[in-house]
C-alpha angles and dihedrals in degrees: 000000000000124000089252093062099045125143110255131206120251112240098210096057123096119264130247124184119215121197119193124196126228098257090049090054090047098048109020107034091121090059093042095052098033103041119003101052094038093052091064100046097089093060106024148032107243130212122185133210117187133196121220111284118267136184123221092320138022091240090067093042132114095259094057091047091052091049087052090051091050090052093046091056088072092058107096115247093356118141096180089110090064091053090049092053091047089051092050092049093049091049090056092045092049091050091050093049091053093051112029118075102178105092094205093053091044094049093051092047092052090051091050093050092049091048092050092048093048090051090050093050090052090051092050092048089052090051090051091052093054090039093228139106107189123196089257091051091049089052091054093047096050096041087063086080093062091047093054091046093050091048093055092044091050091051093046090054093047090048087059094050098262114133101232130166129205110232118198111201095179092117100029091114109078113234095244091055093045091053090047096050104024094112098032125035109192130177092270088060094049090050089051091048092050089054093048093049091049092050091053095045094049089059087072090078109194094350122105110249118224102197131208124205120277115249114265099027096103094053094049102033107028123203112001093048092126090058089052091048089053091049093051090048090051090051094046096051094036095242119194090220143009113215121200109195117206137155094265130074092244136281117339134200086248138353103297090208089063104027114051097198095047111140130218112247110226092199140005135176123253090249091055091048090049092052092049091049092049093050099050110285115121099229113129133304113271092230091055090051090049092059095057096035090059086065097040094249112151121223118221121199109208139176122241088205092053107035094166093059117104093226123195123310121212098209124207115248092225141040125212091260093057144285122332125220119223089255091053089052091050091054092047091050093053090052088057096046099263121127114203122123104226092177089077119054119218131159106288104202144338122232135176136217117206131215096023119180114219115205120191121191121188117190114251091203128085091220118040116221119225088247096060095101093040091055091050094053092042089058092049093045092052090063097037095249114160122208115220098187134004136192121187141185132173093279105016139063123189119187136182113215130190116254092228089083115120109252092227092054092046092051092050091050091049091052089055093043093052088070090062103042148348 
């Protein structure tokens, strides 16, 4: 199908936002562009948000390679960062050649990838000259991964006759707003950003927008910024649903790789999803959920390898006409083909967190001062150490800490804590 005869979106239909992770882009782009997006076009307008492309694991993905390049820039006389960028560019070109049949679309994509990589190399070389990679510079370097991913997804859709448009949100935040909020993003800023993203996306008309990440999100949010971008897009355009596509059918009662009789949960509450995320399950960041739940937009977790599955829906606690009771939610679910009794509360799911550090502190004083606990948490806070679980008694504190803590920070905190207990 030629670009002139492409399938277009229908402007009067409701919106859905689909977010695809890096490994999905790396391994299942043919299914995404050929089946998943197309299957929604009869009933919805579709907008896409894509993470940077990955291989089998995130550790081998584009984002980690770009972080390595940013670090290498600070090594005097090193040119390893140039090799890394060339490798990233060639990986995207090879992927495109194995997927895109239309020679005109493929040729233009390859030129775009080479231009983006050349621009990135110039930026990295400039950073090496000034011997500095600021937080803003790091943001620009890493966001190149999402741009390359969105370019290849846009071209793959166009190759399959779907009228898609690459949307670069790098400069969507006006300079005056960026300077105002650069060190502190509050809810007013996120509301502004949702409006700005929506304004840009709606200029696409009947084309399907494939959206990059707004400048500044990586620095202030960290990993998970593409989920947040998708959430803000959903809020801005008033989407009826936000879909997060992964390589699992949804959220289970336990890890199906470890528990054979684990069941798929058709629906969970935002609070349940937040707890599962905090304690080791990769669901979706609570702050991202908060953005869409404020506007009663459900989040659906779906599987790129099983597009026909219903997945798991994270359902808003409220509707626009007021708060829902658990019984109201149960009735609403049954009307929509879901069968979970929310009027009775049972354990929802079990998750695990590996490599936990357990820290026990026993007071070395006969009489505990009222500031004992405050001093403990002050020491932990100074080094950015987060406590997952805590158990206390009059003379004893037991804490479970995540193993992702830097060893140096943990040792410094322990040195301070030794003054308080044994």
